[in-house]
C-alpha positions in Angstrom: -49.2 -57.7 2.6 -45.7 -58.1 1.1 -44.0 -61.3 2.3 -41.1 -59.3 3.7 -43.4 -57.7 6.3 -45.3 -59.1 9.3 -48.4 -57.6 10.7 -50.2 -58.3 14.0 -53.1 -59.1 14.0 -52.8 -60.7 10.6 -56.4 -60.5 9.6 -58.8 -60.9 8.1 -60.4 -58.1 10.2 -64.1 -58.7 10.5 -66.7 -56.0 10.8 -70.4 -55.6 10.9 -71.4 -51.9 10.8 -74.8 -50.5 11.7 -76.0 -47.3 10.0 -73.5 -44.5 10.5 -71.2 -47.0 12.3 -67.5 -47.4 12.0 -64.7 -49.8 13.0 -61.0 -49.3 13.5 -58.0 -51.4 14.3 -54.4 -50.8 15.4 -51.9 -53.0 13.7 -48.2 -53.6 14.5 -46.0 -53.9 11.4 -42.5 -55.1 11.3 -39.9 -56.2 8.8 -39.1 -59.9 8.7 -35.5 -61.1 9.1 -33.6 -60.7 5.8 -36.0 -58.1 4.4 -34.2 -55.8 2.0 -34.1 -52.1 2.6 -36.6 -50.2 0.5 -40.2 -49.1 0.2 -43.1 -51.5 0.7 -46.9 -50.8 0.5 -49.3 -52.5 2.9 -52.9 -52.5 1.7 -56.3 -52.9 3.3 -59.0 -54.3 1.1 -62.8 -54.7 1.2 -65.2 -56.0 -1.4 -68.3 -53.9 -2.0 -71.9 -55.0 -2.8 -71.1 -54.8 -6.5 -68.2 -57.2 -6.2 -65.6 -54.5 -6.7 -62.3 -54.9 -4.7 -61.5 -51.5 -3.0 -58.2 -50.8 -1.2 -56.2 -48.2 0.5 -52.5 -48.4 1.2 -49.9 -47.3 3.6 -46.2 -46.9 2.9 -43.7 -48.8 5.0 -40.0 -48.0 4.7 -37.3 -50.4 5.8 -33.8 -49.2 6.4 -34.5 -45.7 5.0 -35.0 -42.3 6.7 -38.5 -41.5 7.9 -40.5 -38.5 6.6 -39.1 -35.3 8.1 -40.9 -34.0 11.2 -42.5 -30.5 11.0 -40.6 -29.6 14.1 -37.2 -29.6 12.4 -35.4 -26.4 11.7 -36.5 -25.0 8.3 -33.2 -25.7 6.4 -33.0 -29.3 7.7 -36.7 -29.9 7.0 -36.4 -28.6 3.4 -33.3 -30.7 2.7 -35.0 -33.9 4.0 -38.3 -33.1 2.3 -36.6 -32.6 -1.1 -34.7 -35.9 -0.6 -38.0 -37.7 0.2 -39.6 -36.2 -3.0 -36.7 -37.6 -5.1 -37.1 -41.0 -3.4 -40.8 -41.0 -4.1 -40.2 -40.1 -7.8 -37.7 -43.0 -8.0 -40.3 -45.5 -6.9 -41.7 -45.8 -10.5 -39.7 -45.1 -13.6 -42.0 -43.8 -16.3 -40.8 -43.5 -19.9 -42.4 -42.8 -23.3 -41.0 -44.9 -26.2 -42.5 -42.2 -28.6 -43.0 -38.5 -28.1 -44.7 -37.9 -31.5 -47.6 -39.5 -33.3 -48.4 -38.4 -36.9 -51.7 -39.8 -38.4 -53.3 -39.6 -41.8 -57.1 -39.0 -41.9 -58.7 -42.2 -40.8 -55.4 -43.7 -39.7 -54.6 -45.4 -36.5 -51.5 -45.2 -34.3 -50.3 -46.4 -30.9 -49.4 -44.5 -27.8 -47.4 -46.5 -25.2 -45.9 -45.8 -21.8 -43.3 -48.0 -20.1 -43.5 -48.4 -16.3 -40.6 -49.9 -14.2 -41.1 -50.7 -10.6 -38.1 -49.7 -8.4 -39.6 -50.5 -5.0 -38.9 -53.6 -3.0 -42.5 -54.9 -3.4 -45.3 -54.9 -5.9 -47.1 -51.9 -7.3 -50.7 -51.7 -8.5 -52.4 -48.8 -10.2 -54.1 -47.2 -13.2 -52.9 -45.1 -16.1 -55.3 -42.8 -17.9 -55.0 -40.8 -21.1 -55.4 -37.0 -20.7 -56.1 -34.9 -23.9 -58.3 -32.0 -25.1 -61.9 -32.9 -25.7 -62.7 -33.7 -29.3 -59.0 -34.3 -30.2 -59.7 -37.4 -32.1 -62.6 -39.7 -32.9 -61.4 -42.7 -30.9 -58.8 -43.5 -28.2 -59.0 -47.0 -26.7 -58.8 -47.9 -24.0 -59.1 -44.6 -22.2 -57.7 -46.1 -19.0 -55.7 -49.3 -18.1 -54.9 -51.0 -14.8 -51.4 -52.3 -14.2 -49.5 -54.4 -11.7 -45.7 -54.7 -11.5 -43.6 -56.8 -9.2 -40.3 -55.7 -7.7 -37.9 -54.8 -10.5 -40.6 -55.6 -13.1 -41.3 -53.5 -16.2 -44.7 -53.3 -18.0 -45.8 -51.5 -21.1 -49.3 -50.1 -21.5 -50.6 -49.5 -25.0 -53.4 -47.2 -26.3 -54.8 -47.0 -29.8 -55.6 -43.7 -31.4 -57.8 -43.4 -34.5 -58.0 -40.1 -36.4 -61.4 -39.1 -37.9 -61.7 -39.6 -41.7 -62.6 -35.9 -41.9 -59.5 -34.8 -40.1 -57.7 -31.9 -41.8 -54.0 -31.5 -42.6 -52.2 -29.5 -39.9 -54.5 -30.3 -37.0 -52.4 -30.8 -33.9 -53.1 -31.6 -30.2 -51.3 -33.2 -27.3 -51.8 -36.2 -25.0 -50.2 -37.2 -21.8 -50.6 -40.2 -19.5 -51.7 -39.8 -15.9 -50.3 -42.6 -13.8 -51.7 -43.4 -10.3 -50.8 -46.0 -7.7 -51.3 -46.3 -4.0 -52.2 -42.6 -3.6 -49.3 -41.4 -5.8 -50.0 -39.3 -8.9 -47.6 -38.7 -11.8 -47.9 -37.2 -15.3 -45.7 -38.0 -18.3 -44.4 -35.4 -20.6 -46.7 -34.4 -23.5 -46.9 -36.4 -26.7 -47.3 -34.3 -29.9 -50.1 -35.6 -32.2 -50.9 -34.2 -35.6 -52.6 -34.9 -39.0 -50.5 -35.0 -42.2 -51.5 -35.3 -45.8 -51.6 -38.7 -47.4 -53.9 -41.6 -48.4 -56.9 -42.2 -46.2 -56.1 -44.5 -43.3 -52.3 -44.4 -43.7 -50.4 -44.0 -40.4 -47.0 -42.5 -39.8 -45.5 -43.1 -36.3 -42.5 -41.0 -35.5 -40.5 -42.1 -32.5 -38.4 -40.1 -30.1 -37.5 -41.6 -26.7 -37.9 -39.7 -23.4 -38.3 -40.3 -19.7 -40.4 -38.6 -17.2 -38.5 -37.7 -14.0 -40.6 -35.0 -12.4 
């Protein structure tokens, strides 16, 4: 729970479920005095039998318009819905320091994505590489977790190795799938290709871009 919010009851919420059983709670959530306007995420967590920490999250907005009601007139609903979509996109600024990666056969290069948290509280999520099967011999790590506090920026890095048998002119694409608290975003595509040159040499061509969609 972000420190700017208060919840009653505060938890922990105990449960002991029989087979096919369930439990539920109703919580009252409020903003503490002095809480800044903005978006906050309140998470519920459990730990499973394998020791993994699982969570689901709910969005809490302070000093901002609520989601539009389906009962609104169509023109008003569409206007408020589009405004909410823009506000959701603004929660996390995603940028690619490089939009092109050129490798020699057997060479290694880096793909990175920069994430900037624009919400009033912390964000936690995961960023995965998406690319055609068999595009390269090795891409590590395939996925990375991240956490960013309010106003904090983090850079996630992935290493790509071209096969020693890669041929000049081979080309493919890769993008980064970013997920946090039920949100899903994709970066623009990064162009990857193989060029002639000594085995193992790497050429990394940079072109900055930001993902806003």
